[in-house]
C-alpha positions in Angstrom: 28.3 0.2 -10.8 26.2 2.5 -8.5 26.5 3.6 -5.0 24.0 4.4 -2.3 25.0 6.0 1.0 23.9 4.1 4.1 22.7 5.8 7.3 26.3 6.0 8.8 27.6 7.5 5.6 29.2 4.3 4.3 28.8 4.0 0.4 27.3 0.6 -0.6 28.1 -0.5 -4.2 25.6 -2.1 -6.4 24.8 -3.2 -9.8 21.2 -2.4 -11.0 20.2 -4.4 -14.1 16.9 -5.4 -15.8 13.4 -4.0 -15.5 10.3 -5.0 -13.6 9.7 -5.6 -9.8 12.7 -5.0 -7.6 14.8 -8.0 -6.3 17.8 -7.5 -3.9 20.4 -10.2 -3.8 22.3 -10.8 -0.6 25.5 -13.0 -0.5 27.6 -14.5 2.2 31.0 -16.1 3.0 34.3 -14.7 1.4 32.5 -13.3 -1.7 31.5 -9.9 -3.2 28.7 -9.2 -5.7 30.4 -11.1 -8.4 29.2 -14.4 -7.0 25.6 -13.5 -7.5 26.1 -11.8 -10.8 25.1 -14.8 -13.0 21.9 -15.2 -11.1 21.3 -11.5 -11.5 21.8 -11.8 -15.2 19.3 -14.5 -15.5 16.6 -12.7 -13.5 17.1 -9.3 -15.2 14.7 -10.3 -18.0 11.8 -10.0 -15.7 13.0 -8.1 -12.6 15.0 -5.1 -11.6 17.9 -6.8 -9.8 20.0 -4.9 -7.2 23.1 -7.0 -6.6 25.3 -5.3 -4.0 28.5 -5.6 -2.2 27.9 -6.0 1.6 30.0 -3.4 3.6 33.6 -4.5 3.9 33.4 -6.4 0.5 34.1 -5.5 -3.0 33.7 -1.8 -3.8 31.5 -0.9 -0.8 32.9 1.0 2.0 33.3 0.0 5.7 33.2 1.8 9.1 34.5 0.8 12.6 33.3 -0.5 14.9 31.2 -3.0 13.0 27.7 -3.5 14.0 25.1 -5.9 12.6 22.6 -2.9 12.8 24.6 -1.3 10.0 23.9 -4.2 7.6 20.1 -3.7 8.1 20.7 0.1 7.3 22.4 -0.9 4.2 19.5 -3.1 3.0 17.0 -0.4 3.9 19.1 2.1 2.0 18.8 -0.2 -1.1 15.2 -0.9 -0.6 14.5 2.8 -0.5 16.6 3.2 -3.8 14.4 0.4 -5.2 11.2 2.3 -4.6 10.4 1.6 -1.0 9.9 -2.2 -1.0 11.6 -5.2 -2.6 11.8 -9.0 -2.8 14.9 -10.5 -1.4 17.1 -13.6 -2.2 19.6 -14.6 0.5 22.2 -17.2 -0.2 24.0 -19.3 2.4 25.3 -16.9 5.2 23.5 -14.0 3.3 20.4 -16.0 4.0 20.8 -15.5 7.8 21.1 -11.8 7.3 17.9 -11.9 5.0 16.0 -13.7 7.7 17.0 -11.2 10.3 16.1 -8.3 8.0 12.6 -9.7 7.3 12.1 -10.4 11.0 13.0 -6.8 11.8 10.2 -5.7 9.6 12.1 -4.2 6.6 10.0 -3.7 3.5 10.6 -7.1 2.1 7.6 -8.4 0.1 8.9 -12.0 -0.7 11.8 -13.8 0.7 13.9 -16.6 -1.0 16.5 -18.5 0.8 19.2 -20.9 -0.6 20.9 -23.3 2.1 21.0 -21.1 5.1 23.6 -22.7 7.4 21.8 -23.0 10.6 23.1 -25.9 12.8 20.7 -28.2 14.5 21.9 -30.1 17.5 23.2 -33.6 16.6 23.3 -33.0 12.8 27.1 -32.0 12.8 29.9 -30.8 15.1 29.2 -27.3 16.4 31.1 -24.2 15.4 33.7 -23.4 18.3 32.1 -21.3 20.9 34.8 -18.6 20.3 34.6 -18.9 16.4 33.4 -15.2 16.2 36.2 -14.0 18.5 38.8 -15.9 16.7 37.7 -14.4 13.3 37.9 -10.8 14.7 41.3 -11.5 16.3 42.7 -12.9 13.1 41.2 -9.8 11.2 43.0 -7.4 13.7 46.3 -9.3 13.0 45.8 -9.2 9.2 45.9 -12.9 8.9 43.3 -13.1 6.1 44.4 -16.6 5.0 43.9 -18.0 8.5 40.4 -16.4 8.5 39.7 -18.3 5.4 41.0 -21.6 6.7 39.1 -21.2 10.0 36.0 -20.6 8.0 36.3 -23.6 5.7 37.4 -26.0 8.4 35.1 -25.1 11.2 32.0 -23.4 9.7 31.9 -25.2 6.4 33.5 -28.4 7.7 35.7 -29.1 4.6 38.2 -31.8 5.1 41.7 -30.5 5.9 43.2 -32.0 2.9 40.6 -30.3 0.5 41.4 -27.0 2.2 45.0 -27.5 1.6 44.5 -28.1 -2.0 42.4 -24.9 -2.2 45.3 -23.0 -0.6 47.5 -24.1 -3.4 45.1 -22.7 -6.1 44.9 -19.1 -7.4 41.4 -18.5 -6.2 42.6 -18.6 -2.5 44.5 -15.4 -3.0 41.5 -14.0 -4.7 39.3 -14.7 -1.8 41.7 -12.9 0.5 40.2 -9.5 -0.3 36.8 -10.5 1.1 38.2 -12.7 3.9 38.0 -9.8 6.5 34.2 -9.8 6.1 34.2 -13.4 7.5 34.3 -11.7 11.0 31.1 -9.8 10.1 29.3 -13.0 8.9 30.4 -14.7 12.3 28.8 -11.7 14.2 25.6 -12.1 12.2 25.4 -15.9 12.6 26.1 -15.9 16.4 26.1 -19.5 17.5 24.5 -20.5 14.2 21.3 -21.9 15.9 17.9 -21.8 14.2 16.1 -18.5 15.3 12.7 -20.1 15.6 11.0 -16.8 17.0 12.5 -14.7 14.4 11.3 -17.1 11.6 7.8 -17.4 13.2 7.5 -13.6 13.0 8.1 -13.5 9.2 4.6 -13.3 7.6 5.7 -12.6 3.9 5.7 -15.5 1.5 9.0 -17.3 1.7 10.7 -20.2 -0.1 13.3 -22.4 1.4 15.6 -24.1 -1.2 18.4 -26.7 -0.9 20.2 -29.1 -3.2 19.8 -32.2 -1.1 23.6 -32.9 -1.2 24.7 -31.8 2.4 22.5 -33.6 5.0 22.9 -31.1 7.8 22.0 -28.3 5.5 18.9 -30.1 4.2 17.8 -30.8 7.8 18.2 -27.1 8.6 16.0 -26.3 5.5 13.3 -28.6 6.9 13.4 -26.9 10.3 13.3 -23.4 8.7 10.2 -24.5 6.7 8.5 -25.9 9.8 9.2 -22.5 11.7 7.8 -20.2 9.0 4.0 -19.2 9.0 3.8 -19.2 5.0 6.6 -21.4 3.6 7.2 -23.0 0.3 9.9 -25.7 -0.1 11.9 -26.9 -3.0 14.9 -29.2 -3.4 17.0 -28.9 -6.4 18.2 -32.5 -6.3 21.9 -32.9 -6.8 22.8 -29.4 -6.7 26.0 -28.4 -4.6 26.1 -25.5 -2.2 27.6 -23.6 -5.1 24.5 -23.8 -6.9 24.3 -23.7 -10.7 22.6 -20.3 -11.5 20.8 -21.9 -14.4 19.1 -24.4 -11.8 18.1 -21.8 -9.3 17.1 -18.7 -11.3 14.0 -20.3 -12.8 12.9 -21.3 -9.4 13.4 -17.8 -8.0 11.7 -16.2 -11.1 8.6 -18.4 -10.6 8.4 -17.7 -6.9 8.8 -13.9 -7.3 6.2 -13.8 -10.1 3.5 -15.4 -7.8 
């Protein structure tokens, strides 16, 4: 495990494995860098992979008050550590952050996106207008389990009975350590609408990937593709949102090699 110091002095923890062109992995949801570790391992034969804990997660530090700008400073610090430019893979909510980073002009040379959860009107119920405020309030109260429940019920749209089953499992408690960062994801996502202007400004080659198993997510993938100037599009048919690393790693490797 390595650490890079971000602009505001926050230490950002990361694993650096492999050799070759630099690739940075950006995760989202109630996870730390362990979620992307299997993909990192599979890419490491051809790439130098930087798999990091976003601030407030895992072994990275944090600083108050939170600002989305700090997330981009963290990515910029990693890009500097990687030699001044890097390819980026953003998964789920991490894809929202990756899109914004590329739109801001960070030195990203190629961009890969897995199932970015933008919500198009009419494709599913909207996230509550006060979702972000609810998450920050629950965070302030230390109600991390309630943050997880709100995320899965309102943002992910899991059935209540399925969430109840998750709460009875051992991994619910394990997710509790990263649950506070769900407030940060809510701040990044805003109202979860498709940022057409941001996408149109991304001139680097970008691949948009989905599994075809969640209709509203696949509709979002099509809309992302339509908004990008230089898109590629792939569907890994039958893959769930928690995609099999062995299924997506070859697609990423091929795209990054082009």
